[in-house]
N, CA, C and O atoms as a Maestro MAE file, in Angstrom:
{
 s_m_m2io_version
 :::
 2.0.0
}

f_m_ct {
 s_m_title
 :::
 protein
 m_atom[284] {
  # First column is atom index #
  i_m_mmod_type
  r_m_x_coord
  r_m_y_coord
  r_m_z_coord
  i_m_residue_number
  s_m_chain_name
  s_m_pdb_residue_name
  s_m_pdb_atom_name
  i_m_atomic_number
  :::
  1 25 36.503 -58.390 84.269 1 A "MET " " N  " 7
  2 3 35.442 -58.046 85.191 1 A "MET " " CA " 6
  3 2 35.968 -57.233 86.362 1 A "MET " " C  " 6
  4 15 35.219 -56.479 86.984 1 A "MET " " O  " 8
  5 25 37.238 -57.380 86.662 2 A "LYS " " N  " 7
  6 3 37.818 -56.650 87.790 2 A "LYS " " CA " 6
  7 2 37.823 -55.147 87.542 2 A "LYS " " C  " 6
  8 15 37.582 -54.358 88.456 2 A "LYS " " O  " 8
  9 25 38.100 -54.753 86.290 3 A "LYS " " N  " 7
  10 3 38.153 -53.321 85.974 3 A "LYS " " CA " 6
  11 2 36.782 -52.680 86.155 3 A "LYS " " C  " 6
  12 15 36.669 -51.578 86.691 3 A "LYS " " O  " 8
  13 25 35.761 -53.367 85.710 4 A "ARG " " N  " 7
  14 3 34.400 -52.833 85.826 4 A "ARG " " CA " 6
  15 2 33.986 -52.720 87.297 4 A "ARG " " C  " 6
  16 15 33.374 -51.730 87.700 4 A "ARG " " O  " 8
  17 25 34.316 -53.720 88.080 5 A "LYS " " N  " 7
  18 3 33.988 -53.701 89.500 5 A "LYS " " CA " 6
  19 2 34.704 -52.563 90.211 5 A "LYS " " C  " 6
  20 15 34.118 -51.883 91.054 5 A "LYS " " O  " 8
  21 25 35.971 -52.355 89.870 6 A "MET " " N  " 7
  22 3 36.739 -51.263 90.476 6 A "MET " " CA " 6
  23 2 36.175 -49.905 90.052 6 A "MET " " C  " 6
  24 15 36.110 -48.973 90.853 6 A "MET " " O  " 8
  25 25 35.775 -49.807 88.803 7 A "TYR " " N  " 7
  26 3 35.196 -48.549 88.302 7 A "TYR " " CA " 6
  27 2 33.921 -48.200 89.082 7 A "TYR " " C  " 6
  28 15 33.777 -47.071 89.552 7 A "TYR " " O  " 8
  29 25 33.013 -49.142 89.219 8 A "PHE " " N  " 7
  30 3 31.781 -48.881 89.970 8 A "PHE " " CA " 6
  31 2 32.055 -48.582 91.431 8 A "PHE " " C  " 6
  32 15 31.363 -47.776 92.052 8 A "PHE " " O  " 8
  33 25 33.069 -49.235 91.974 9 A "ARG " " N  " 7
  34 3 33.440 -48.973 93.365 9 A "ARG " " CA " 6
  35 2 33.951 -47.545 93.538 9 A "ARG " " C  " 6
  36 15 33.625 -46.875 94.517 9 A "ARG " " O  " 8
  37 25 34.758 -47.085 92.574 10 A "LEU " " N  " 7
  38 3 35.250 -45.699 92.620 10 A "LEU " " CA " 6
  39 2 34.108 -44.700 92.487 10 A "LEU " " C  " 6
  40 15 34.067 -43.700 93.204 10 A "LEU " " O  " 8
  41 25 33.194 -44.965 91.583 11 A "ILE " " N  " 7
  42 3 32.066 -44.057 91.361 11 A "ILE " " CA " 6
  43 2 31.178 -43.979 92.597 11 A "ILE " " C  " 6
  44 15 30.815 -42.888 93.035 11 A "ILE " " O  " 8
  45 25 30.828 -45.131 93.157 12 A "THR " " N  " 7
  46 3 29.960 -45.108 94.335 12 A "THR " " CA " 6
  47 2 30.645 -44.464 95.532 12 A "THR " " C  " 6
  48 15 30.003 -43.754 96.306 12 A "THR " " O  " 8
  49 25 31.932 -44.704 95.690 13 A "ALA " " N  " 7
  50 3 32.657 -44.077 96.801 13 A "ALA " " CA " 6
  51 2 32.696 -42.562 96.627 13 A "ALA " " C  " 6
  52 15 32.531 -41.817 97.592 13 A "ALA " " O  " 8
  53 25 32.914 -42.113 95.400 14 A "SER " " N  " 7
  54 3 32.944 -40.679 95.134 14 A "SER " " CA " 6
  55 2 31.588 -40.036 95.413 14 A "SER " " C  " 6
  56 15 31.513 -38.952 95.991 14 A "SER " " O  " 8
  57 25 30.526 -40.709 94.999 15 A "LEU " " N  " 7
  58 3 29.183 -40.169 95.227 15 A "LEU " " CA " 6
  59 2 28.836 -40.145 96.714 15 A "LEU " " C  " 6
  60 15 28.175 -39.216 97.177 15 A "LEU " " O  " 8
  61 25 29.265 -41.132 97.449 16 A "MET " " N  " 7
  62 3 28.962 -41.173 98.880 16 A "MET " " CA " 6
  63 2 29.721 -40.093 99.653 16 A "MET " " C  " 6
  64 15 29.215 -39.555 100.637 16 A "MET " " O  " 8
  65 25 30.921 -39.785 99.207 17 A "ARG " " N  " 7
  66 3 31.702 -38.753 99.892 17 A "ARG " " CA " 6
  67 2 31.165 -37.353 99.616 17 A "ARG " " C  " 6
  68 15 31.296 -36.456 100.449 17 A "ARG " " O  " 8
  69 25 30.573 -37.175 98.472 18 A "ARG " " N  " 7
  70 3 30.085 -35.842 98.076 18 A "ARG " " CA " 6
  71 2 28.578 -35.867 97.881 18 A "ARG " " C  " 6
  72 15 28.086 -35.579 96.790 18 A "ARG " " O  " 8
  73 25 27.866 -36.200 98.900 19 A "ARG " " N  " 7
  74 3 26.413 -36.297 98.809 19 A "ARG " " CA " 6
  75 2 25.757 -34.966 98.502 19 A "ARG " " C  " 6
  76 15 24.783 -34.908 97.751 19 A "ARG " " O  " 8
  77 25 26.287 -33.887 99.082 20 A "SER " " N  " 7
  78 3 25.662 -32.579 98.843 20 A "SER " " CA " 6
  79 2 25.770 -32.184 97.377 20 A "SER " " C  " 6
  80 15 24.822 -31.637 96.812 20 A "SER " " O  " 8
  81 25 26.914 -32.454 96.755 21 A "ARG " " N  " 7
  82 3 27.056 -32.143 95.328 21 A "ARG " " CA " 6
  83 2 26.110 -32.999 94.489 21 A "ARG " " C  " 6
  84 15 25.523 -32.524 93.517 21 A "ARG " " O  " 8
  85 25 25.972 -34.250 94.874 22 A "MET " " N  " 7
  86 3 25.085 -35.131 94.139 22 A "MET " " CA " 6
  87 2 23.639 -34.641 94.254 22 A "MET " " C  " 6
  88 15 22.900 -34.649 93.269 22 A "MET " " O  " 8
  89 25 23.241 -34.221 95.437 23 A "LEU " " N  " 7
  90 3 21.874 -33.728 95.617 23 A "LEU " " CA " 6
  91 2 21.632 -32.454 94.824 23 A "LEU " " C  " 6
  92 15 20.561 -32.276 94.243 23 A "LEU " " O  " 8
  93 25 22.621 -31.566 94.797 24 A "VAL " " N  " 7
  94 3 22.478 -30.328 94.018 24 A "VAL " " CA " 6
  95 2 22.387 -30.647 92.529 24 A "VAL " " C  " 6
  96 15 21.590 -30.046 91.810 24 A "VAL " " O  " 8
  97 25 23.198 -31.589 92.070 25 A "ALA " " N  " 7
  98 3 23.153 -31.968 90.654 25 A "ALA " " CA " 6
  99 2 21.805 -32.593 90.302 25 A "ALA " " C  " 6
  100 15 21.236 -32.288 89.254 25 A "ALA " " O  " 8
  101 25 21.296 -33.454 91.161 26 A "LEU " " N  " 7
  102 3 19.985 -34.066 90.901 26 A "LEU " " CA " 6
  103 2 18.870 -33.032 90.925 26 A "LEU " " C  " 6
  104 15 17.945 -33.089 90.115 26 A "LEU " " O  " 8
  105 25 18.958 -32.095 91.846 27 A "LEU " " N  " 7
  106 3 17.963 -31.027 91.909 27 A "LEU " " CA " 6
  107 2 17.991 -30.178 90.639 27 A "LEU " " C  " 6
  108 15 16.941 -29.820 90.106 27 A "LEU " " O  " 8
  109 25 19.191 -29.856 90.154 28 A "ALA " " N  " 7
  110 3 19.315 -29.074 88.922 28 A "ALA " " CA " 6
  111 2 18.744 -29.833 87.727 28 A "ALA " " C  " 6
  112 15 18.090 -29.237 86.871 28 A "ALA " " O  " 8
  113 25 18.982 -31.125 87.663 29 A "ILE " " N  " 7
  114 3 18.443 -31.934 86.569 29 A "ILE " " CA " 6
  115 2 16.919 -31.980 86.637 29 A "ILE " " C  " 6
  116 15 16.246 -31.898 85.609 29 A "ILE " " O  " 8
  117 25 16.375 -32.111 87.842 30 A "MET " " N  " 7
  118 3 14.916 -32.143 87.991 30 A "MET " " CA " 6
  119 2 14.285 -30.811 87.604 30 A "MET " " C  " 6
  120 15 13.249 -30.791 86.938 30 A "MET " " O  " 8
  121 25 14.887 -29.708 88.007 31 A "ILE " " N  " 7
  122 3 14.351 -28.392 87.646 31 A "ILE " " CA " 6
  123 2 14.419 -28.185 86.139 31 A "ILE " " C  " 6
  124 15 13.468 -27.692 85.533 31 A "ILE " " O  " 8
  125 25 15.537 -28.558 85.538 32 A "GLY " " N  " 7
  126 3 15.677 -28.429 84.087 32 A "GLY " " CA " 6
  127 2 14.665 -29.264 83.335 32 A "GLY " " C  " 6
  128 15 14.101 -28.809 82.341 32 A "GLY " " O  " 8
  129 25 14.428 -30.486 83.799 33 A "ALA " " N  " 7
  130 3 13.443 -31.349 83.143 33 A "ALA " " CA " 6
  131 2 12.037 -30.787 83.280 33 A "ALA " " C  " 6
  132 15 11.235 -30.887 82.352 33 A "ALA " " O  " 8
  133 25 11.733 -30.197 84.432 34 A "THR " " N  " 7
  134 3 10.412 -29.598 84.638 34 A "THR " " CA " 6
  135 2 10.198 -28.405 83.714 34 A "THR " " C  " 6
  136 15 9.140 -28.269 83.100 34 A "THR " " O  " 8
  137 25 11.197 -27.551 83.619 35 A "ILE " " N  " 7
  138 3 11.090 -26.377 82.737 35 A "ILE " " CA " 6
  139 2 10.960 -26.815 81.283 35 A "ILE " " C  " 6
  140 15 10.137 -26.281 80.539 35 A "ILE " " O  " 8
  141 25 11.775 -27.789 80.878 36 A "LEU " " N  " 7
  142 3 11.707 -28.272 79.501 36 A "LEU " " CA " 6
  143 2 10.344 -28.881 79.193 36 A "LEU " " C  " 6
  144 15 9.795 -28.665 78.112 36 A "LEU " " O  " 8
  145 25 9.804 -29.630 80.126 37 A "SER " " N  " 7
  146 3 8.482 -30.218 79.935 37 A "SER " " CA " 6
  147 2 7.413 -29.144 79.784 37 A "SER " " C  " 6
  148 15 6.535 -29.262 78.930 37 A "SER " " O  " 8
  149 25 7.477 -28.103 80.601 38 A "GLY " " N  " 7
  150 3 6.512 -27.002 80.491 38 A "GLY " " CA " 6
  151 2 6.616 -26.280 79.169 38 A "GLY " " C  " 6
  152 15 5.599 -25.956 78.556 38 A "GLY " " O  " 8
  153 25 7.842 -26.020 78.716 39 A "LEU " " N  " 7
  154 3 8.019 -25.313 77.448 39 A "LEU " " CA " 6
  155 2 7.533 -26.146 76.266 39 A "LEU " " C  " 6
  156 15 6.934 -25.610 75.334 39 A "LEU " " O  " 8
  157 25 7.786 -27.441 76.296 40 A "VAL " " N  " 7
  158 3 7.315 -28.309 75.210 40 A "VAL " " CA " 6
  159 2 5.797 -28.355 75.194 40 A "VAL " " C  " 6
  160 15 5.184 -28.348 74.127 40 A "VAL " " O  " 8
  161 25 5.190 -28.402 76.367 41 A "THR " " N  " 7
  162 3 3.732 -28.413 76.453 41 A "THR " " CA " 6
  163 2 3.149 -27.133 75.868 41 A "THR " " C  " 6
  164 15 2.181 -27.176 75.110 41 A "THR " " O  " 8
  165 25 3.737 -26.000 76.220 42 A "ILE " " N  " 7
  166 3 3.266 -24.722 75.677 42 A "ILE " " CA " 6
  167 2 3.472 -24.675 74.173 42 A "ILE " " C  " 6
  168 15 2.587 -24.236 73.438 42 A "ILE " " O  " 8
  169 25 4.631 -25.122 73.709 43 A "TYR " " N  " 7
  170 3 4.959 -25.093 72.283 43 A "TYR " " CA " 6
  171 2 3.963 -25.917 71.468 43 A "TYR " " C  " 6
  172 15 3.621 -25.549 70.344 43 A "TYR " " O  " 8
  173 25 3.504 -27.020 72.030 44 A "ILE " " N  " 7
  174 3 2.581 -27.896 71.299 44 A "ILE " " CA " 6
  175 2 1.137 -27.458 71.495 44 A "ILE " " C  " 6
  176 15 0.358 -27.486 70.542 44 A "ILE " " O  " 8
  177 25 0.764 -27.059 72.685 45 A "ASP " " N  " 7
  178 3 -0.643 -26.831 73.021 45 A "ASP " " CA " 6
  179 2 -1.175 -25.491 72.524 45 A "ASP " " C  " 6
  180 15 -2.330 -25.418 72.102 45 A "ASP " " O  " 8
  181 25 -0.376 -24.434 72.560 46 A "VAL " " N  " 7
  182 3 -0.873 -23.107 72.173 46 A "VAL " " CA " 6
  183 2 -1.300 -23.064 70.699 46 A "VAL " " C  " 6
  184 15 -2.403 -22.595 70.417 46 A "VAL " " O  " 8
  185 25 -0.489 -23.525 69.757 47 A "PRO " " N  " 7
  186 3 -0.972 -23.497 68.362 47 A "PRO " " CA " 6
  187 2 -2.224 -24.354 68.148 47 A "PRO " " C  " 6
  188 15 -3.089 -24.003 67.345 47 A "PRO " " O  " 8
  189 25 -2.318 -25.478 68.867 48 A "ARG " " N  " 7
  190 3 -3.499 -26.326 68.735 48 A "ARG " " CA " 6
  191 2 -4.752 -25.606 69.230 48 A "ARG " " C  " 6
  192 15 -5.803 -25.670 68.591 48 A "ARG " " O  " 8
  193 25 -4.642 -24.930 70.354 49 A "GLN " " N  " 7
  194 3 -5.790 -24.199 70.884 49 A "GLN " " CA " 6
  195 2 -6.154 -23.014 69.995 49 A "GLN " " C  " 6
  196 15 -7.335 -22.727 69.799 49 A "GLN " " O  " 8
  197 25 -5.148 -22.324 69.456 50 A "MET " " N  " 7
  198 3 -5.446 -21.203 68.554 50 A "MET " " CA " 6
  199 2 -6.144 -21.704 67.298 50 A "MET " " C  " 6
  200 15 -7.091 -21.074 66.827 50 A "MET " " O  " 8
  201 25 -5.693 -22.823 66.751 51 A "GLY " " N  " 7
  202 3 -6.344 -23.396 65.571 51 A "GLY " " CA " 6
  203 2 -7.783 -23.763 65.850 51 A "GLY " " C  " 6
  204 15 -8.656 -23.536 65.013 51 A "GLY " " O  " 8
  205 25 -8.039 -24.325 67.014 52 A "ALA " " N  " 7
  206 3 -9.414 -24.695 67.375 52 A "ALA " " CA " 6
  207 2 -10.289 -23.449 67.501 52 A "ALA " " C  " 6
  208 15 -11.440 -23.460 67.066 52 A "ALA " " O  " 8
  209 25 -9.763 -22.382 68.088 53 A "GLN " " N  " 7
  210 3 -10.534 -21.145 68.227 53 A "GLN " " CA " 6
  211 2 -10.836 -20.538 66.857 53 A "GLN " " C  " 6
  212 15 -11.962 -20.108 66.606 53 A "GLN " " O  " 8
  213 25 -9.839 -20.500 65.971 54 A "PHE " " N  " 7
  214 3 -10.073 -19.932 64.643 54 A "PHE " " CA " 6
  215 2 -11.047 -20.781 63.839 54 A "PHE " " C  " 6
  216 15 -11.843 -20.238 63.073 54 A "PHE " " O  " 8
  217 25 -11.002 -22.105 63.998 55 A "ARG " " N  " 7
  218 3 -11.957 -22.956 63.293 55 A "ARG " " CA " 6
  219 2 -13.376 -22.745 63.811 55 A "ARG " " C  " 6
  220 15 -14.339 -22.894 63.060 55 A "ARG " " O  " 8
  221 25 -13.509 -22.401 65.084 56 A "SER " " N  " 7
  222 3 -14.848 -22.190 65.624 56 A "SER " " CA " 6
  223 2 -15.501 -20.927 65.047 56 A "SER " " C  " 6
  224 15 -16.728 -20.832 65.005 56 A "SER " " O  " 8
  225 25 -14.692 -19.962 64.605 57 A "TYR " " N  " 7
  226 3 -15.251 -18.778 63.966 57 A "TYR " " CA " 6
  227 2 -15.811 -19.113 62.587 57 A "TYR " " C  " 6
  228 15 -16.787 -18.503 62.151 57 A "TYR " " O  " 8
  229 25 -15.213 -20.057 61.911 58 A "GLY " " N  " 7
  230 3 -15.694 -20.482 60.592 58 A "GLY " " CA " 6
  231 2 -15.483 -19.409 59.548 58 A "GLY " " C  " 6
  232 15 -14.501 -18.667 59.586 58 A "GLY " " O  " 8
  233 25 -16.428 -19.334 58.603 59 A "ALA " " N  " 7
  234 3 -16.314 -18.395 57.485 59 A "ALA " " CA " 6
  235 2 -16.901 -17.037 57.849 59 A "ALA " " C  " 6
  236 15 -17.045 -16.197 56.960 59 A "ALA " " O  " 8
  237 25 -17.240 -16.784 59.076 60 A "ASN " " N  " 7
  238 3 -17.845 -15.523 59.482 60 A "ASN " " CA " 6
  239 2 -16.806 -14.424 59.706 60 A "ASN " " C  " 6
  240 15 -17.163 -13.286 60.007 60 A "ASN " " O  " 8
  241 25 -15.570 -14.748 59.566 61 A "MET " " N  " 7
  242 3 -14.512 -13.778 59.830 61 A "MET " " CA " 6
  243 2 -13.891 -13.352 58.507 61 A "MET " " C  " 6
  244 15 -13.446 -14.194 57.727 61 A "MET " " O  " 8
  245 25 -13.861 -12.039 58.251 62 A "ILE " " N  " 7
  246 3 -13.301 -11.511 57.009 62 A "ILE " " CA " 6
  247 2 -12.216 -10.507 57.377 62 A "ILE " " C  " 6
  248 15 -12.442 -9.578 58.152 62 A "ILE " " O  " 8
  249 25 -11.038 -10.715 56.808 63 A "PHE " " N  " 7
  250 3 -9.920 -9.807 57.034 63 A "PHE " " CA " 6
  251 2 -9.760 -8.914 55.808 63 A "PHE " " C  " 6
  252 15 -9.622 -9.404 54.687 63 A "PHE " " O  " 8
  253 25 -9.778 -7.619 56.024 64 A "THR " " N  " 7
  254 3 -9.570 -6.686 54.923 64 A "THR " " CA " 6
  255 2 -8.535 -5.657 55.330 64 A "THR " " C  " 6
  256 15 -8.334 -5.372 56.510 64 A "THR " " O  " 8
  257 25 -7.891 -5.117 54.328 65 A "ALA " " N  " 7
  258 3 -6.920 -4.048 54.583 65 A "ALA " " CA " 6
  259 2 -7.599 -2.736 54.215 65 A "ALA " " C  " 6
  260 15 -8.009 -2.546 53.070 65 A "ALA " " O  " 8
  261 25 -7.717 -1.835 55.176 66 A "GLU " " N  " 7
  262 3 -8.349 -0.546 54.915 66 A "GLU " " CA " 6
  263 2 -7.284 0.536 55.017 66 A "GLU " " C  " 6
  264 15 -6.422 0.509 55.896 66 A "GLU " " O  " 8
  265 25 -7.366 1.477 54.104 67 A "ILE " " N  " 7
  266 3 -6.413 2.584 54.092 67 A "ILE " " CA " 6
  267 2 -7.186 3.856 54.462 67 A "ILE " " C  " 6
  268 15 -8.183 4.189 53.822 67 A "ILE " " O  " 8
  269 25 -6.735 4.538 55.463 68 A "TYR " " N  " 7
  270 3 -7.365 5.778 55.894 68 A "TYR " " CA " 6
  271 2 -6.512 6.945 55.405 68 A "TYR " " C  " 6
  272 15 -5.300 6.980 55.615 68 A "TYR " " O  " 8
  273 25 -7.151 7.867 54.769 69 A "MET " " N  " 7
  274 3 -6.429 9.048 54.296 69 A "MET " " CA " 6
  275 2 -6.772 10.233 55.176 69 A "MET " " C  " 6
  276 15 -7.943 10.527 55.415 69 A "MET " " O  " 8
  277 25 -5.761 10.895 55.644 70 A "ILE " " N  " 7
  278 3 -5.961 12.066 56.497 70 A "ILE " " CA " 6
  279 2 -5.726 13.313 55.632 70 A "ILE " " C  " 6
  280 15 -4.675 13.469 55.011 70 A "ILE " " O  " 8
  281 25 -6.714 14.176 55.611 71 A "THR " " N  " 7
  282 3 -6.558 15.389 54.801 71 A "THR " " CA " 6
  283 2 -6.541 16.610 55.680 71 A "THR " " C  " 6
  284 15 -6.417 17.728 55.180 71 A "THR " " O  " 8
  :::
 }
 m_bond[283] {
  # First column is bond index #
  i_m_from
  i_m_to
  i_m_order
  :::
  1 1 2 1
  2 2 3 1
  3 3 4 2
  4 3 5 1
  5 5 6 1
  6 6 7 1
  7 7 8 2
  8 7 9 1
  9 9 10 1
  10 10 11 1
  11 11 12 2
  12 11 13 1
  13 13 14 1
  14 14 15 1
  15 15 16 2
  16 15 17 1
  17 17 18 1
  18 18 19 1
  19 19 20 2
  20 19 21 1
  21 21 22 1
  22 22 23 1
  23 23 24 2
  24 23 25 1
  25 25 26 1
  26 26 27 1
  27 27 28 2
  28 27 29 1
  29 29 30 1
  30 30 31 1
  31 31 32 2
  32 31 33 1
  33 33 34 1
  34 34 35 1
  35 35 36 2
  36 35 37 1
  37 37 38 1
  38 38 39 1
  39 39 40 2
  40 39 41 1
  41 41 42 1
  42 42 43 1
  43 43 44 2
  44 43 45 1
  45 45 46 1
  46 46 47 1
  47 47 48 2
  48 47 49 1
  49 49 50 1
  50 50 51 1
  51 51 52 2
  52 51 53 1
  53 53 54 1
  54 54 55 1
  55 55 56 2
  56 55 57 1
  57 57 58 1
  58 58 59 1
  59 59 60 2
  60 59 61 1
  61 61 62 1
  62 62 63 1
  63 63 64 2
  64 63 65 1
  65 65 66 1
  66 66 67 1
  67 67 68 2
  68 67 69 1
  69 69 70 1
  70 70 71 1
  71 71 72 2
  72 71 73 1
  73 73 74 1
  74 74 75 1
  75 75 76 2
  76 75 77 1
  77 77 78 1
  78 78 79 1
  79 79 80 2
  80 79 81 1
  81 81 82 1
  82 82 83 1
  83 83 84 2
  84 83 85 1
  85 85 86 1
  86 86 87 1
  87 87 88 2
  88 87 89 1
  89 89 90 1
  90 90 91 1
  91 91 92 2
  92 91 93 1
  93 93 94 1
  94 94 95 1
  95 95 96 2
  96 95 97 1
  97 97 98 1
  98 98 99 1
  99 99 100 2
  100 99 101 1
  101 101 102 1
  102 102 103 1
  103 103 104 2
  104 103 105 1
  105 105 106 1
  106 106 107 1
  107 107 108 2
  108 107 109 1
  109 109 110 1
  110 110 111 1
  111 111 112 2
  112 111 113 1
  113 113 114 1
  114 114 115 1
  115 115 116 2
  116 115 117 1
  117 117 118 1
  118 118 119 1
  119 119 120 2
  120 119 121 1
  121 121 122 1
  122 122 123 1
  123 123 124 2
  124 123 125 1
  125 125 126 1
  126 126 127 1
  127 127 128 2
  128 127 129 1
  129 129 130 1
  130 130 131 1
  131 131 132 2
  132 131 133 1
  133 133 134 1
  134 134 135 1
  135 135 136 2
  136 135 137 1
  137 137 138 1
  138 138 139 1
  139 139 140 2
  140 139 141 1
  141 141 142 1
  142 142 143 1
  143 143 144 2
  144 143 145 1
  145 145 146 1
  146 146 147 1
  147 147 148 2
  148 147 149 1
  149 149 150 1
  150 150 151 1
  151 151 152 2
  152 151 153 1
  153 153 154 1
  154 154 155 1
  155 155 156 2
  156 155 157 1
  157 157 158 1
  158 158 159 1
  159 159 160 2
  160 159 161 1
  161 161 162 1
  162 162 163 1
  163 163 164 2
  164 163 165 1
  165 165 166 1
  166 166 167 1
  167 167 168 2
  168 167 169 1
  169 169 170 1
  170 170 171 1
  171 171 172 2
  172 171 173 1
  173 173 174 1
  174 174 175 1
  175 175 176 2
  176 175 177 1
  177 177 178 1
  178 178 179 1
  179 179 180 2
  180 179 181 1
  181 181 182 1
  182 182 183 1
  183 183 184 2
  184 183 185 1
  185 185 186 1
  186 186 187 1
  187 187 188 2
  188 187 189 1
  189 189 190 1
  190 190 191 1
  191 191 192 2
  192 191 193 1
  193 193 194 1
  194 194 195 1
  195 195 196 2
  196 195 197 1
  197 197 198 1
  198 198 199 1
  199 199 200 2
  200 199 201 1
  201 201 202 1
  202 202 203 1
  203 203 204 2
  204 203 205 1
  205 205 206 1
  206 206 207 1
  207 207 208 2
  208 207 209 1
  209 209 210 1
  210 210 211 1
  211 211 212 2
  212 211 213 1
  213 213 214 1
  214 214 215 1
  215 215 216 2
  216 215 217 1
  217 217 218 1
  218 218 219 1
  219 219 220 2
  220 219 221 1
  221 221 222 1
  222 222 223 1
  223 223 224 2
  224 223 225 1
  225 225 226 1
  226 226 227 1
  227 227 228 2
  228 227 229 1
  229 229 230 1
  230 230 231 1
  231 231 232 2
  232 231 233 1
  233 233 234 1
  234 234 235 1
  235 235 236 2
  236 235 237 1
  237 237 238 1
  238 238 239 1
  239 239 240 2
  240 239 241 1
  241 241 242 1
  242 242 243 1
  243 243 244 2
  244 243 245 1
  245 245 246 1
  246 246 247 1
  247 247 248 2
  248 247 249 1
  249 249 250 1
  250 250 251 1
  251 251 252 2
  252 251 253 1
  253 253 254 1
  254 254 255 1
  255 255 256 2
  256 255 257 1
  257 257 258 1
  258 258 259 1
  259 259 260 2
  260 259 261 1
  261 261 262 1
  262 262 263 1
  263 263 264 2
  264 263 265 1
  265 265 266 1
  266 266 267 1
  267 267 268 2
  268 267 269 1
  269 269 270 1
  270 270 271 1
  271 271 272 2
  272 271 273 1
  273 273 274 1
  274 274 275 1
  275 275 276 2
  276 275 277 1
  277 277 278 1
  278 278 279 1
  279 279 280 2
  280 279 281 1
  281 281 282 1
  282 282 283 1
  283 283 284 2
  :::
 }
}
């Protein structure tokens, strides 16, 4: 148990001495988590919304390939 107590004591002392680094690291983690959350939301939500829009058109939409000849 002594080793674990000494380890936590070293970690807390290191963090207290370098508060500015700790704050910058926490800020970077928060920004990264926010960006990742936004990207995941877009990745999931955009295809769902596009599918809903295409389903609302129903069978009224016909896609054809037309070839135009220029003479």
